[in-house]
N, C-alpha and C positions, 0 to 999 in steps of 0.2 A: 503492499500500503504504497509506505513512503517514499519505494523507487520511483510508485510509476508519479505519485499529487511532487516528485522533484521534479522528475525529467518531464512532467504536463509544465510545470512553472519557466521550468529550462529555454523551453520552443515557444512562450508566448513572451520570454525578454527580447530587445528589444534595443539595439545602437541606437548614436545619436542623431543616426539616419532615419529611422523608423524602422527601419530592417531586422529581417527576425535572427537574432545568432543565429538560431538553431538552422532553421533553411540554410544563412551563409558558411555557415562549418559548407551542410552536405553538399552545399552549388563547386567550396572550391576544392574540397573532398573528388565529385568525379569527373569536371576540369583539369583536376591534376592529373588521375590515376591515367583521363583518356587521353593524355597528349606530355606523360609518364615518361615513354618512352625515345621522344624526342630529343628532352633533355641530360636521357638517361648516358646517349652516347657519348663516345668517345670526341667527338668533333666539337664537345659544346664545352668549353675554356673557361672555371672559375678564376675570379682573379682575386683575392682583398675578403673574401667572407669573414674574416675576422673580424673583420673591420665592425662588426657588425654583433659582437658578443657584449659590449659594457654601453651599447649606447638606451638612454633613458629611454620609458614606460613609453611616453610620448614628446610630441613637439618638437618631431624630426620627422624633416624633409628634405625626400629623396627629390635629387634634379639629373634628366639624363639628358640623351641626344634621342630623338624618334626613329626609328624605322620601321615600324611594323606598327597595320589600327592594335595588337590584342599580344601578339607574343611573345615583346617591350613586355607585358604586363603578367602573361602569366609566367614569362622566366623569371620574373623577379620574387612572382608568388610561390614560389614551386627552394629557388635559394634562398632564398628570409624565411622562409618556415623551417629548413634544411637547417638551417643554420642558427637559427633561436632553440633549436635541437642539440646544437651543441657536435652537428656534423658540417669540419671546414671543407668548401669549394671542394661538396662533394652531394649530388638528390640522387647515387642510387639507390638507397632502401626511402622506398615512397613511404614510411613510415611516418613519417610530421605531419600527411596530409588526412590523417586519422583525425588527430588534435592543433587543427594549421592556429596561425594567428588571428584575432579577428580583430582588431579595432588597426583592423591597415587595409592603407585608403589610399584610391590614385582619381589624379583629375580628368574627366576623359566630356567629350562634348558631344551634347543632347542629343544630337544627329548621328553621330557614326555611331550609336548604342540603342538607341529604337531601331535597328534598320528589320533585325527581324527574332524571331523567339531565342535562338543564341543565343545575340547581343543580347537581348533583357537579361537573362541568366546570367549571362556575364558583368552585367552589369549591376548584379547586388551579388559580386565576388566583394564591393566595393569601391565601384563606383561615384564619382562626386559630380554629378552629370553640373553641368554649367554649358552654359549660351551662349558662344561666343560674338563675339562686341565685331570683327571683323573680317569673319566668312561664314559663309553659309548657302551648305548643298552646293561646294565646289564657287561659286563668286565672291567677289567681296564687295562687302559689307563697311552700314559705319552704322551700328546703332548702342544705345545704352546697355553697359552692362546692365548684368541682373540682378537685385538689389542684393537676393537668399543667396547669393551663388559664391560671396566673400563670406560672407557668416557659415556658411555651410561647411564653408576650406576651414576654416578657426575652429567652428567646430572639433574636426576629425584634428586638426593640430589638436587639441585639446583630450582628444579621449587618444592619439596611438602614433600610427605614420605613418604618413601621405609620399606617396611617388606625383613626380609631375615631371612633363618635358613642357620646359620654359618657350621652344619655338613655338607649340600647341597644333601642332602639324610633320611628315612625314618630308615634307620639301625640309631637305637642309638648308640651300637656297636665300632659305627665308631669316629676318631677323630675330631675337628672341622676342620673346611679345613683355611689355610692364607689368605685365599683372601676375608677374612671377617675384617680379620685387618689389608690391605694392607685398603682396601677400609676408613676405623677409621684413621686409620693415615694421608691420604691424604686431608681427609674432613674431619678430623676432627668435626662430628656431634653429635646432643645430644642424648645419645644409648636410646629408653626402653624397659628392658628387658618383653614378657611377656613368660608366664608360661602354657603348654596343658598339657589337665590330662582326659585319655578317652577315645580321639575322635580314636583309632585306634582300639577299640569296639562298638561304636557307623555305623564307615562311612569305604566303601570298604578302604583298605591306597591304594590300585592303578588308584580308578574307585570313580565312579560316586554312586554304590547301597546304601544302606542303611541296615546296619547289622542287630542292635536291637538298635530300636525304646528306648524303656525302659531303658537303661540303661541309669547311670551319664554320664555326661563330662563335659569340665570350660575353661575359657580361665581368667586367672590373668595377668591384666597387672600391672607391677613393678612401680616403683617408675624414673623419669628418676635416671641415673650416672650425677654424675659432675666428675667424676674418669679423669685428666687431662695424658689425651692419647698421649699428641705430645711428652711427656718427656720421651715414656714407649717404648721396642723396638718391633716388628713381634711376632715375641715370645712372649715376656712378654704380650700383645694384647689377642694370643692366648691363655696364657695362662688364661688368664682374663674369655676370651667367656667359656671354657671350667666349667670352676669352676662354670659361672652363667645358662648357660646351664643344667649343673646337677643337 
């Protein structure tokens, strides 16, 4: 009886975005087991995941270059969860998927995550859905930032770890957007840069197909930054991000 009540209470518990934590665990596990074969491959190299071990439980912002719409984040779900369970630079044994970290979030555009049932499920794995103010459906636009978007990002940082892609696009010729600089200025999080390489050669850029499983790809988790961003302007922080992403 106690186990039933405990399970029932846990299944009803929600995170700061109003998502069922129980359902989020299930989705992360399903996505993880389906994609695990790709990331346990000898062609996937993980560097520096020891830098995740002593991070605080909240107010940590991961900044990364962006190569694919979905597999960038899926890879991070694998690496982050494996590392916090003590497996350094390895995701070979997927036991970490039975009890994944649930206060892990990623910033994603609404238009990207609403296209299909699969992307909607992926969104439930931790997406902070934002409405881009500069682009929509492949067209350049100019609109006001939705008021709830910064608030949701702030809440997610208060609760845990947040992944963001400062360019807001997989097109590496585009500039870093100032939105990430505002997140940093307003929250003063610990910043952890991530460098992805080869993902666009292995995975479909805007879908879930595997293009070439024989090519090498990698993820490098860099040391947390200790710069005092509170003393820098938005333009200065944006310039710093541009250098880090490059």
